[in-house]
C-alpha positions as CSV (number, residue, x, y, z in Angstrom):
1,M,99.1,169.0,127.6
2,K,100.7,171.3,130.1
3,K,103.3,174.1,129.6
4,K,103.8,173.5,125.9
5,S,106.3,176.4,125.7
6,T,108.4,174.8,128.3
7,L,108.4,171.6,126.4
8,I,110.3,173.1,123.5
9,G,113.9,172.3,124.2
10,V,113.5,169.7,126.9
11,I,111.2,166.9,125.8
12,I,112.2,163.5,124.6
13,G,109.9,160.7,123.4
14,V,109.5,157.3,122.0
15,I,111.6,157.8,118.9
16,A,112.9,156.9,115.5
17,A,115.7,159.0,114.4
18,F,118.3,160.0,111.8
19,V,121.8,160.3,113.2
20,V,124.2,162.2,111.1
21,L,127.7,160.9,111.8
22,Q,130.8,161.9,110.0
23,H,133.1,159.3,108.6
24,L,136.5,160.5,109.8
25,P,139.6,158.4,109.1
26,D,141.9,158.2,112.1
27,P,145.5,157.2,111.4
28,N,145.8,156.1,115.0
29,E,143.0,153.4,114.6
30,P,144.3,149.9,114.3
31,D,145.1,149.0,110.7
32,N,143.7,152.5,109.7
33,T,140.2,151.2,110.1
34,I,137.8,154.0,109.1
35,L,135.2,154.2,111.8
36,K,132.0,156.2,111.9
37,R,133.1,158.7,114.5
38,P,131.1,161.8,115.5
39,S,132.2,165.4,115.9
40,P,131.7,165.9,119.7
41,Y,129.5,168.8,120.8
42,H,128.3,169.6,117.3
43,Q,125.9,166.9,116.5
44,T,122.1,167.1,116.2
45,T,119.9,164.0,115.9
46,R,116.4,164.4,114.3
47,V,113.8,162.4,116.2
48,Y,110.5,161.2,114.9
49,D,107.3,159.6,116.2
50,G,106.5,161.3,119.4
51,P,104.9,159.7,122.5
52,A,101.2,159.6,123.1
53,R,101.3,162.2,125.9
54,I,103.8,164.4,127.7
55,D,103.2,166.3,130.9
56,I,105.4,168.5,133.1
57,V,104.6,168.8,136.7
58,N,106.9,170.3,139.4
59,N,109.9,170.2,137.0
60,T,109.3,166.5,136.3
61,M,108.5,165.1,132.9
62,Y,105.9,162.3,132.5
63,I,106.0,160.5,129.2
64,K,103.3,158.1,128.1
65,A,104.3,155.8,125.3
66,K,102.0,155.1,122.4
67,F,99.8,152.0,122.7
68,E,100.4,152.1,126.5
69,D,97.3,152.5,128.7
70,N,98.8,151.7,132.1
71,E,99.3,154.9,134.0
72,T,101.9,153.3,136.3
73,S,104.1,152.6,133.3
74,K,104.8,156.3,132.6
75,I,108.4,157.2,132.1
76,I,109.4,159.8,134.7
77,I,112.4,162.1,134.0
78,P,113.6,164.9,136.2
79,I,114.2,167.8,133.9
80,D,117.0,169.3,135.9
81,A,119.0,166.1,135.5
82,L,118.8,166.0,131.7
83,L,122.4,165.9,130.2
84,F,121.4,166.7,126.6
85,K,119.6,169.5,124.9
86,N,116.2,168.6,123.5
87,K,113.9,170.5,121.2
88,F,110.4,169.1,120.9
89,L,108.2,169.9,117.8
90,F,104.4,169.8,117.4
91,D,102.1,169.3,114.5
92,E,99.1,171.6,113.7
93,D,96.9,169.7,116.2
94,G,99.4,170.2,119.0
95,R,100.6,166.7,119.0
96,S,104.3,165.7,119.2
97,N,105.6,164.7,115.9
98,S,109.4,165.1,116.0
99,S,112.2,166.5,118.1
100,E,115.9,167.0,118.1
101,I,118.6,166.0,120.5
102,S,122.0,167.7,120.6
103,P,124.9,168.2,123.0
104,Q,124.5,170.7,125.8
105,P,127.7,172.9,125.6
106,A,127.5,173.7,129.3
107,Y,128.0,170.0,130.0
108,S,131.2,169.5,128.0
109,E,133.3,168.8,131.0
110,I,130.8,166.2,132.3
111,Y,130.9,164.6,128.9
112,K,134.6,164.2,129.2
113,K,134.2,162.4,132.5
114,I,131.4,160.1,131.4
115,G,132.3,159.7,127.8
116,L,135.1,158.2,125.7
117,F,137.6,161.0,125.6
118,D,140.6,160.8,128.0
119,T,141.1,157.1,127.8
120,S,143.4,154.7,125.9
121,K,140.6,152.1,125.6
122,K,139.4,151.3,122.1
123,I,135.6,150.9,122.5
124,I,132.9,150.9,119.8
125,F,129.2,150.3,119.7
126,I,127.4,148.4,117.0
127,Y,124.5,150.2,115.3
128,P,121.7,147.6,114.6
129,I,121.1,148.4,110.9
130,F,119.6,144.9,110.4
131,T,117.1,145.4,113.2
132,Q,116.2,148.8,111.7
133,A,115.5,147.0,108.5
134,A,113.3,144.4,110.2
135,Y,111.0,147.0,111.7
136,E,110.5,148.9,108.4
137,Q,107.1,149.0,106.7
138,N,106.5,145.8,104.8
139,G,109.1,144.1,106.9
140,F,109.2,141.3,109.4
141,Y,106.6,142.7,111.8
142,D,104.0,143.0,109.0
143,Y,104.6,139.3,108.5
144,Y,104.3,138.6,112.3
145,N,101.1,140.5,112.4
146,N,99.6,138.7,109.5
147,N,99.6,141.8,107.3
148,C,101.9,140.3,104.8
149,D,103.0,136.9,103.5
150,S,106.5,135.5,103.6
151,T,107.7,138.0,101.0
152,C,108.0,140.5,103.9
153,L,110.7,138.3,105.5
154,T,113.2,139.7,102.9
155,V,113.9,143.4,103.3
156,N,116.3,145.9,102.0
157,I,119.4,146.9,104.1
158,P,119.0,150.6,104.8
159,T,121.7,152.9,103.4
160,E,121.1,155.4,106.2
161,E,120.9,155.1,110.0
162,H,117.3,156.3,110.2
163,G,116.3,154.2,113.1
164,K,113.5,153.9,115.6
165,Y,113.2,153.3,119.3
166,T,113.3,149.6,118.4
167,S,116.7,150.0,116.8
168,S,118.0,151.9,119.9
169,I,118.7,155.1,118.0
170,R,118.5,157.1,121.2
171,A,121.4,155.3,122.7
172,A,123.3,155.6,119.4
173,A,122.8,159.4,119.5
174,I,123.9,159.7,123.2
175,L,127.0,157.5,122.7
176,S,128.0,159.5,119.7
177,I,127.8,162.7,121.6
178,L,130.0,161.1,124.2
179,N,132.6,160.4,121.5
180,Y,132.1,156.7,120.9
181,P,132.7,155.6,117.4
182,H,130.6,152.9,115.8
183,I,130.3,150.3,113.2
184,T,127.2,148.4,111.9
185,D,126.0,144.8,111.5
186,V,127.2,145.0,107.9
187,D,130.8,145.7,108.9
188,I,131.0,142.7,111.2
189,D,129.2,140.3,108.8
190,K,131.6,141.2,106.1
191,N,134.6,141.1,108.3
192,P,134.1,139.3,111.7
193,D,137.7,139.8,112.7
194,I,137.1,143.6,112.9
195,L,136.0,143.1,116.5
196,K,139.4,141.8,117.5
197,K,140.7,145.3,117.0
198,F,138.8,146.7,120.0
199,D,139.1,146.3,123.7
200,R,135.3,146.5,124.3
201,I,132.2,146.1,122.2
202,I,128.9,147.7,123.1
203,V,125.9,145.9,121.7
204,L,122.6,147.9,121.4
205,H,119.2,146.4,120.5
206,N,120.9,144.2,117.8
207,E,117.9,141.9,117.7
208,Y,118.6,140.5,114.2
209,V,122.1,139.4,113.4
210,T,123.8,136.9,111.1
211,Q,125.5,133.7,112.3
212,K,128.9,135.2,111.6
213,E,128.0,138.3,113.6
214,F,126.7,136.2,116.5
215,D,129.9,134.2,116.6
216,A,132.1,137.2,116.5
217,I,130.3,139.0,119.3
218,T,129.9,136.1,121.6
219,K,133.6,135.2,121.2
220,H,134.8,138.7,122.1
221,P,136.1,138.8,125.7
222,D,134.6,142.1,126.7
223,V,131.1,142.9,125.6
224,V,128.6,145.3,127.2
225,Y,125.1,144.0,126.2
226,L,123.4,147.3,126.8
227,Y,119.9,146.3,125.6
228,P,117.9,143.2,126.4
229,N,116.6,141.1,123.4
230,A,119.9,141.4,121.5
231,L,121.1,138.5,119.4
232,Y,117.6,137.1,119.2
233,A,117.0,136.1,115.6
234,Q,119.1,134.9,112.8
235,V,119.2,136.5,109.4
236,K,121.2,136.0,106.2
237,T,122.5,138.6,103.9
238,D,122.5,139.0,100.2
239,Y,124.8,141.9,99.3
240,A,124.2,141.5,95.6
241,N,120.6,142.5,96.2
242,N,121.3,144.5,99.4
243,T,118.8,142.5,101.5
244,I,118.5,140.4,104.6
245,T,116.2,137.5,105.1
246,L,114.9,136.0,108.3
247,V,116.3,132.5,108.9
248,R,115.3,131.4,112.4
249,G,113.9,133.0,115.6
250,H,111.0,135.1,116.8
251,G,108.6,132.2,116.2
252,Y,109.9,131.4,112.7
253,P,109.9,128.9,111.0
254,D,108.2,127.2,114.0
255,A,106.0,129.0,116.5
256,N,107.9,127.4,119.4
257,I,111.3,128.8,118.4
258,R,112.2,131.9,120.4
259,N,115.9,132.7,120.2
260,G,117.1,131.7,116.8
261,F,120.6,130.8,118.1
262,N,119.4,128.9,121.2
263,W,121.6,131.3,123.1
264,K,121.7,130.5,126.8
265,F,122.2,134.2,127.8
266,D,119.1,135.5,126.0
267,N,117.6,138.1,128.4
268,S,114.6,139.2,126.4
269,Q,112.5,139.1,129.5
270,Y,113.9,142.5,130.5
271,E,113.1,144.4,127.3
272,F,109.8,145.8,128.5
273,D,111.3,147.5,131.6
274,N,112.0,150.9,129.9
275,Q,112.1,152.9,133.2
276,C,115.2,151.1,134.5
277,N,114.6,152.3,138.0
278,N,116.5,149.3,139.4
279,W,119.1,148.9,136.7
280,S,122.1,146.8,137.2
281,F,124.7,144.9,135.1
282,Y,125.3,141.3,135.7
283,K,128.1,139.1,134.5
284,V,127.9,136.6,131.6
285,D,130.7,134.6,130.1
286,N,132.1,137.3,127.9
287,G,131.1,140.5,129.5
288,K,128.1,142.0,131.3
289,M,124.4,142.6,130.6
290,L,121.9,145.3,131.6
291,N,118.6,144.2,133.1
292,C,116.4,146.8,131.5
293,Y,115.8,148.8,128.3
294,P,117.8,152.0,128.9
295,A,116.7,154.3,126.1
296,F,115.1,156.9,128.5
297,R,117.5,156.4,131.4
298,M,120.5,157.3,129.4
299,Y,119.3,160.9,129.0
300,Y,120.1,161.7,132.6
301,D,121.8,158.9,134.6
302,R,125.5,159.7,134.9
303,E,126.2,156.5,136.8
304,L,124.8,154.3,134.0
305,L,126.7,156.2,131.3
306,T,129.9,155.9,133.4
307,A,129.3,152.1,133.9
308,I,129.3,151.5,130.2
309,K,132.9,152.7,129.9
310,E,134.3,151.4,133.2
């Protein structure tokens, strides 16, 4: 590993994170809806589960994801282009084990241009708390990998947004810094009409959703599907026991079933392009979809961040 001291403060990795967002009531929100809105410029996100390897060469960061052996698949990030402050932490063996992301005060004017500040638009993103639950230990993926029986197809709904790369926590942190408020899957499942209060909805890697949530999102007229593989599998909720259970999709209950909603706009074929070098949005019936997994790209691509709002 090269230039370890330089890495402190600039590195990002394949992550799971805990985003601390303040619950601030805003009397100007429609129907006094209390959204989860951040305090801009003062938020730090703790990040866990570092990548397999990180190198810095000629002011360029090369990130090798865990379980990835293909050298051509390294994530390449120009350090000078980073828009957010990053502090990378190591364990006693010198391996990355956690990091922090926070606003860069020097870029506050840039944030105002690319973020949700001086605009009358009411835009929210949906944090995928059900997807976070699905990827937890003793969850759906232990069942898929034959490490657990069908009891692992019912999991607790987390009480904190303590997500992973798979639940797009990186995008959630960046959008929060840029002043986007958010709601979660739970908010929509309990009250699908909540989406009617907003001009635009940003869907992250909301892979697991309920039928009510799927219907509410796909009926909204202006949705940005920022992550491929969203709306992929159907779950049902049990709020008395605070759980979700897989109903259909991802090869369940039949191995031939892919998208649990038979959704014609499923774009899961793009989810493994995490470099996004040729990113673009394309139109669908109720909005636009991105053709790659943007977790890394969002750290430095101003055009991408601006396109989310425009």
